[in-house]
C-alpha positions in Angstrom: -35.0 -35.9 -4.3 -31.9 -35.4 -6.4 -31.2 -31.7 -7.2 -31.9 -30.7 -10.8 -28.3 -29.5 -11.3 -27.0 -33.0 -10.3 -29.2 -35.0 -12.7 -27.3 -36.5 -15.6 -28.4 -36.0 -19.1 -28.5 -39.1 -21.4 -25.5 -37.8 -23.3 -23.5 -37.3 -20.1 -24.4 -40.8 -18.9 -23.3 -42.3 -22.2 -20.0 -40.4 -22.1 -19.4 -41.4 -18.5 -20.0 -45.1 -19.3 -17.6 -44.9 -22.2 -14.9 -43.3 -20.1 -15.4 -45.8 -17.2 -15.3 -48.8 -19.6 -12.2 -47.4 -21.2 -10.6 -47.3 -17.8 -11.8 -50.8 -17.0 -10.3 -52.0 -20.3 -6.9 -50.7 -19.4 -7.0 -51.8 -15.8 -8.9 -55.1 -15.9 -9.2 -58.0 -18.3 -12.7 -58.8 -17.3 -15.2 -57.1 -15.0 -17.3 -59.0 -12.5 -20.4 -57.7 -10.8 -22.8 -59.0 -8.2 -26.5 -58.4 -7.8 -29.1 -59.7 -5.5 -32.8 -60.5 -5.6 -33.6 -59.6 -2.0 -37.0 -61.1 -1.5 -39.0 -60.7 1.8 -41.6 -63.0 3.4 -44.4 -61.3 1.4 -42.7 -62.0 -1.9 -41.6 -58.4 -2.4 -38.3 -57.7 -4.0 -35.9 -54.8 -3.2 -35.2 -52.7 -6.3 -33.1 -49.6 -6.6 -33.1 -46.7 -9.0 -29.7 -45.1 -9.8 -29.2 -41.3 -10.4 -27.1 -42.0 -13.5 -29.0 -44.8 -15.3 -32.7 -45.3 -16.2 -35.0 -47.8 -14.6 -35.4 -49.9 -11.5 -32.9 -52.8 -11.0 -31.5 -55.2 -8.5 -29.0 -53.8 -6.1 -25.4 -54.7 -6.6 -22.1 -53.5 -8.0 -18.6 -54.4 -8.9 -16.3 -56.9 -7.2 -13.0 -55.3 -6.4 -9.7 -56.9 -7.1 -8.9 -59.5 -4.4 -12.5 -59.2 -3.0 -14.6 -62.3 -2.3 -18.0 -62.2 -4.2 -20.0 -62.7 -1.0 -18.2 -59.9 0.8 -18.7 -57.7 -2.3 -22.4 -58.5 -2.3 -22.8 -57.7 1.4 -21.0 -54.4 0.9 -23.1 -53.4 -2.1 -26.4 -54.4 -0.4 -25.4 -52.3 2.7 -24.4 -49.3 0.6 -27.3 -49.3 -1.9 -30.2 -50.8 -0.1 -29.5 -50.8 3.7 -29.8 -54.6 3.6 -27.7 -56.9 5.8 -27.7 -60.5 5.0 -28.1 -63.0 7.9 -27.4 -66.2 6.0 -25.3 -67.2 3.0 -27.0 -66.0 -0.2 -27.9 -68.6 -2.9 -26.3 -68.2 -6.3 -29.0 -68.0 -9.0 -26.7 -67.8 -12.0 -23.8 -66.3 -13.8 -24.5 -64.0 -16.8 -22.6 -62.4 -19.6 -23.7 -58.8 -19.7 -22.8 -57.7 -23.3 -25.1 -54.6 -22.8 -22.4 -53.2 -20.4 -19.3 -54.4 -22.3 -17.9 -57.4 -24.0 -16.0 -58.3 -20.8 -18.7 -57.9 -18.2 -20.1 -60.8 -16.1 -22.7 -60.6 -13.4 -23.4 -63.1 -10.6 -27.0 -63.0 -9.3 -27.8 -64.2 -5.8 -31.1 -64.8 -4.1 -31.3 -63.3 -0.6 -34.2 -64.3 1.6 -32.6 -64.0 5.1 -31.8 -60.4 5.8 -32.4 -57.4 7.9 -33.5 -54.2 6.2 -32.2 -51.1 8.0 -33.9 -48.7 5.5 -35.5 -46.8 4.0 -32.2 -45.2 3.0 -31.8 -41.6 2.1 -31.1 -40.7 -1.6 -27.5 -39.8 -2.4 -25.4 -39.1 -5.5 -25.6 -42.8 -6.6 -29.0 -44.1 -5.4 -32.1 -42.0 -6.1 -34.5 -44.5 -4.5 -34.7 -47.9 -2.9 -38.1 -49.7 -2.4 -39.7 -53.1 -2.1 -42.2 -54.2 -4.8 -44.5 -57.2 -5.2 -43.0 -59.6 -7.7 -46.2 -59.4 -9.7 -46.4 -55.6 -9.6 -43.0 -54.3 -10.6 -42.7 -50.7 -11.7 -43.2 -50.2 -15.5 -39.6 -49.0 -16.0 -38.0 -52.0 -14.4 -35.1 -53.0 -16.6 -35.5 -56.0 -19.0 -32.6 -57.9 -17.4 -34.0 -57.4 -13.9 -37.5 -58.6 -15.1 -35.9 -61.7 -16.7 -33.9 -62.7 -13.6 -36.9 -62.2 -11.3 -39.1 -64.3 -13.7 -36.4 -67.1 -13.6 -36.3 -67.0 -9.8 -40.1 -66.9 -9.3 -40.8 -69.7 -11.9 -37.8 -71.8 -10.9 -36.5 -71.7 -14.4 -32.9 -72.4 -15.5 -31.1 -69.1 -15.8 -30.2 -67.8 -19.2 -26.5 -67.3 -20.0 -26.9 -63.8 -21.3 -28.1 -60.9 -19.2 
């Protein structure tokens, strides 16, 4: 449970995002993120809920300068979901994420070979991490997450836009 004093108001979240994107604009020409659809043998997907943004979404995060995307994905999965990949993830698609900024791109991978070391304890970034049946996602799962999971489950060609 996140303490009440630590929970961000919608205004504080918007201001923080603007500040971070301002910093990224000055420090980087383009931002690149990685996310993973971690799907177990029972067709359940790992989703996380951040403390600073609404809704359930795929675990992942930013790729650091000079960092390999697979290394970044492994780092983010370990940090956010206590997941360790045991085989090379499969790239599902590359997406332009105009909702985040005009420079943001996200690579989505499918991970089916993994070890889950969780459940993880909530912290300042991650409020909750759980597995859900693909046909029973929480109502507040983000639109982009639902679309990516639908593409994966139905074997559809990925859209270009997040």
